[in-house]
VMD Tcl script that draws the C-alpha trace (Angstrom):
set ca {
  {-10.54 -14.06 10.00}
  {-8.16 -11.53 11.53}
  {-6.04 -12.27 14.57}
  {-6.88 -10.28 17.66}
  {-3.46 -9.85 19.28}
  {0.06 -10.33 17.97}
  {1.45 -11.28 21.39}
  {-0.10 -14.74 21.04}
  {1.46 -15.44 17.65}
  {4.94 -16.81 17.10}
  {7.06 -15.05 14.50}
  {5.05 -12.42 12.66}
  {7.03 -11.17 9.64}
  {7.96 -7.47 9.75}
  {6.22 -5.03 7.44}
  {8.19 -4.20 4.28}
  {7.07 -0.57 4.22}
  {10.21 1.39 5.09}
  {8.79 4.96 5.23}
  {5.26 6.26 5.52}
  {6.11 9.91 4.77}
  {8.53 10.82 1.95}
  {9.51 14.08 0.29}
  {9.51 17.52 1.92}
  {8.09 16.88 5.40}
  {7.77 20.46 6.67}
  {6.59 22.59 3.72}
  {2.98 23.62 3.07}
  {1.56 22.72 -0.36}
  {-1.62 24.14 -1.96}
  {-2.68 20.99 -3.84}
  {-3.54 17.59 -2.36}
  {-4.21 14.50 -4.49}
  {-5.30 11.15 -3.08}
  {-5.39 7.59 -4.38}
  {-8.56 5.90 -3.13}
  {-9.72 2.29 -3.34}
  {-12.88 1.61 -5.36}
  {-13.55 -1.72 -3.61}
  {-13.18 -3.25 -0.17}
  {-10.03 -5.41 -0.11}
  {-6.83 -6.44 1.64}
  {-3.54 -4.93 0.46}
  {-0.38 -6.85 1.32}
  {2.61 -4.97 2.70}
  {4.65 -5.95 -0.41}
  {2.21 -4.26 -2.78}
  {1.99 -1.13 -0.61}
  {5.78 -0.84 -0.62}
  {5.92 -1.41 -4.40}
  {3.32 1.35 -4.90}
  {5.28 3.71 -2.63}
  {8.56 3.05 -4.46}
  {7.10 3.53 -7.95}
  {5.28 6.75 -7.01}
  {8.29 8.13 -5.13}
  {10.63 7.38 -8.03}
  {8.31 9.11 -10.52}
  {7.86 12.14 -8.24}
  {11.56 12.48 -7.47}
  {12.49 12.24 -11.15}
  {9.86 14.67 -12.51}
  {9.30 17.11 -9.63}
  {12.36 17.05 -7.37}
  {12.65 16.03 -3.73}
  {11.63 19.41 -2.22}
  {8.41 19.96 -4.21}
  {6.13 17.23 -2.82}
  {5.12 15.24 0.24}
  {3.72 11.71 -0.08}
  {1.98 9.88 2.76}
  {0.94 6.23 3.02}
  {-2.43 6.36 4.83}
  {-2.95 2.65 5.62}
  {-0.99 0.30 7.88}
  {-0.78 -3.49 7.42}
  {-2.05 -4.74 10.80}
  {-3.61 -8.05 9.75}
  {-1.42 -11.14 9.74}
  {-1.87 -13.42 6.73}
  {-1.51 -17.18 7.22}
  {-0.74 -19.84 4.65}
  {-1.18 -23.60 4.82}
  {1.95 -24.70 2.94}
  {1.47 -27.79 0.78}
  {4.24 -30.29 0.09}
  {5.07 -30.86 -3.59}
  {7.09 -33.45 -5.48}
  {7.36 -37.23 -5.23}
  {5.65 -38.71 -2.19}
  {3.95 -35.44 -1.27}
  {0.61 -37.20 -0.81}
  {2.09 -39.36 1.98}
  {3.79 -36.38 3.69}
  {1.20 -33.59 3.55}
  {-1.88 -33.49 5.73}
  {-4.25 -31.89 3.23}
  {-6.83 -29.77 5.02}
  {-6.33 -31.49 8.37}
  {-5.07 -28.94 10.97}
  {-4.89 -26.35 8.19}
  {-4.48 -23.25 10.40}
  {-1.33 -22.12 8.57}
  {1.82 -20.20 9.43}
  {2.17 -16.40 9.32}
  {3.62 -15.34 5.95}
  {3.02 -11.59 5.89}
  {0.78 -8.70 6.86}
  {-2.02 -6.88 5.06}
  {-4.00 -3.69 5.44}
  {-7.77 -3.97 5.33}
  {-9.06 -1.20 3.08}
  {-12.67 -0.06 2.90}
  {-14.42 1.26 -0.20}
  {-13.43 4.91 -0.96}
  {-10.67 4.85 1.68}
  {-7.55 6.91 0.94}
  {-4.44 4.76 0.45}
  {-1.81 7.32 -0.64}
  {-1.81 11.14 -0.49}
  {0.45 13.49 -2.44}
  {0.74 17.20 -1.68}
  {2.46 19.47 -4.22}
  {2.44 22.84 -6.00}
  {0.09 23.69 -8.86}
  {2.73 23.49 -11.62}
  {3.44 19.86 -10.63}
  {-0.19 18.70 -10.67}
  {0.06 16.48 -13.77}
  {3.33 14.69 -12.80}
  {1.87 14.00 -9.32}
  {-1.31 12.61 -10.88}
  {0.77 10.37 -13.17}
  {2.84 9.13 -10.20}
  {-0.36 8.16 -8.34}
  {-1.62 6.36 -11.47}
  {1.62 4.32 -11.55}
  {1.24 3.53 -7.83}
  {-2.34 2.37 -8.42}
  {-1.07 -0.18 -10.96}
  {0.85 -1.95 -8.17}
  {-2.26 -2.43 -6.01}
  {-4.73 -5.29 -6.35}
  {-7.84 -3.13 -6.22}
  {-9.03 -0.63 -8.84}
  {-8.19 2.89 -7.68}
  {-9.36 6.46 -8.32}
  {-7.28 9.64 -8.15}
  {-9.10 12.51 -6.43}
  {-8.20 16.16 -6.03}
  {-8.90 16.89 -2.35}
  {-7.50 20.43 -2.04}
  {-6.77 23.19 -4.54}
  {-9.56 22.74 -7.12}
  {-9.58 26.48 -7.76}
  {-5.88 26.41 -8.76}
  {-6.34 23.76 -11.48}
  {-7.88 24.98 -14.73}
}
mol new
graphics top color blue
foreach p $ca { graphics top sphere $p radius 0.5 }
foreach p [lrange $ca 0 end-1] q [lrange $ca 1 end] { graphics top cylinder $p $q radius 0.2 }
display resetview
């Protein structure tokens, strides 16, 4: 169950996502690709940042910094809790098991619906295939199966 308000929680870890928009922020691009989730799930902030880094690295290497814009479309609002278990010798005498098992905040996650856009990439028509490959690599870092859709510029792709 999700928390309602963060003010009532002690010590929520910060989100690892450093930037939500990367690339050329003020150019207009004719083609827009999106990475969408096939299933309803929760994506942790670590996996979203890993997907962003891998896609950005592939785009920067193959296209160049001025020829694309990538946007992360989800934000990890939900706080994830974990009931840490003691391990090692004498752990059975120390740990409480499932008694008072509310847990401590360990990270945040974004709740993603089915067919919701996770990452968008805008680029020019000559860079369509490298952008598609970068989104495929980003999808490998996420825990849900993903689909790459062409949202804008179908007439430019043959």
